[in-house]
N, C-alpha and C positions, 0 to 999 in steps of 0.2 A: 467407551465405543460410541460413536454415532449412531444417536437415533434415526432412519428415514422412511416417511413413507413413502409409496407411493403416486401419490399426488405430486412430489418434489424430484420424480423422473422422467427424464426426459431425451424421445428418441431421435435418437441426429440421421435425418434422410440424407440419401444416401450420395446425394451431389454436391456438400455439402461439407467441405473441410474445416475442420476446427483448432484453433490452438490454443490454451491456456495458463498462463504465466499467474503465479499463485506471487511472488516478487510484486511485481506490479497491476495487481491486484486487475484483472482486463482480459477479456474473451476476445479472441480474432478469430471472422466469423467470416471463409470465402464463400463465394457462390457461383454459380452461371451469369448473373446478373451482377453483379458487386462482388467488394469485401463490406466486414461492418468491425468495427470497435466497440466492444463492449465496457464499462467499469461497472465493476462488484463491489459491492459492499458483502456479500456472502462470501464462500469457502463451496469451491466446488469440489466431486469427484468424479474423475473422467477413467469412460470403461470402453478398449479400442476394438475391446475385441466382439464386443455386445454392443456398441456405439450407445449409450447414454450416457449422459449426462444427470448427476445429483446433487440437487441443493440442499446444501445441510444446515443445520443450522448455527452452527460455529461463524460470530465475524473475525473480520478482520484483526478489530484494535478491545481492546477490554474495555466491558462499560460495567456502568451502574444497573441494578435489580430494575428500577425503574426501563431502563433502555432496554433493555435484556425482554421486558414484557409484551414491548411491543415490538419488536425484530421480527416478531412469525409475519407481521402484512410486510416487512421487506423481504422476507425470503419467497414470499406467495406475489408478490411482484417482481422481485427477477426471475420467477418460472415464468411468468406471465411475458416479461418483456425479450426473453429469448427467442420461446416462442412466437413470438408476432414479426424477429427478424428474421427466423429460422423461415416462414412465409412472402418474407418483403425480398431475401434472396433468391426463391425461387418462382416468385409470380408478379408479375405487377399489377396493380392495383386500378382500378379504372372508376368516376362517380359522373353518374351520367343528369343532366339538367335539363328544365324547361321552361321556357319560357311563355307564360300565357296573359294573352291580354294586345289590345291592337296597336299595331305599328312595335309590339318590341320582338327585335330579330338581331343577331349578334352575326358580325364579319370577321374575317384574319383577313391581314392587312400586311404585307409582306415590304420592306424598306430595308434594302442593302443584309440579307440574310438577316434581318431580324426581325420577327413574326411581331406583328399588337393583333390584339382582340379587343375592334372596338362594338361598344355596347350601343345599343337603342334601345332607352328603357321608361320611354313617356316624358322626358327632362327637356326641359330647353336643349339643352348641351348632349352630345354622348359621351360615352366613360371608354376610356384608353387603359388597353391593361398592356405591359410587357412580357413576352411568354419567357421561362425560366427558358435556358439552352435541354435541361433533364426532365423535360416533361414537355408533352405534346399532348393540344389542346384540338377538339374537332368540333368543327359546325355543320349538322346535317340537319333534311326533313326543312327544306325550305326557308336555313336560319332562325330555327324556333327553336333547338337543342343544339346544348353545347355537352360534350364529350371530355372528359380530362383524363389525362392516363400519365403514369408515373410510377418510378420500384416505391418512394418513401410513401407508405399508408396517410400518413401524422401529412407529410405535406400535402398531397391531392385529397384530403378532407380539407385541410386547411384552406387553401384555389378553392374551394365550391362553396366551404361557407363564406371568403369575402365575395364572392359573386352575388351570394344570393344578398348579404346584407344590403347591398347595395339598392336593391328593391324588395324588400320582404312581401311575402304574399296576406293581402290585404283581406280581411276575413269576409266582408260583407259581396264581394266577386269575385274573389278568388283569383285575382292579376300579381301578378310577378312571377321571382325568379323561384321554381320551385324545384325539391329534388325526382327524379323520373316518378319514386313509392309512396310519395309522401301525397295524400287524400284532405284535403282542407274542407273542417264543414263550416260550411256559411252561415250567415248569421241568421237572424230574420231583420229583414229593414223596417221603417216607422208604415206604421197602419194609421190609410185616410177615414 
């Protein structure tokens, strides 16, 4: 008998259709926004009546004793991966950035149905970034705020961290590209 605890039970939302193949070691999820295929290392038990997925401790292949000891982390990782894909299928994720500094601005430029993001961040040159088709970027409030929206949370956060890396906030004046909820503790300068 397979032992399953409550924290490895995942409720399936109403809008999502689920296909599980033990032969191909894959889980196909269809949602209102898109569809996703997840490769699995752990066997699942599905119940269509109760709309529940149960993640087991059984691997698809035989393992040594040392590998089985570390396998519990794989089980919990697959649970969080499935829960995260449920959130991605139902909602789109948004990251907000703010530009702090004199002359720091962002502009959207349309060149033959391809959008470019132009960033002025205090350098002698402007930074241009081509926006992918599956993400949307908005520039608001006198071009000092950037909103990044998309269906994949990991891709949206990666884009936000890329824009932030162009001008990391400095600790003395607090100028740079910041997340909207980020607060920088300023260092004290030299005293005379």
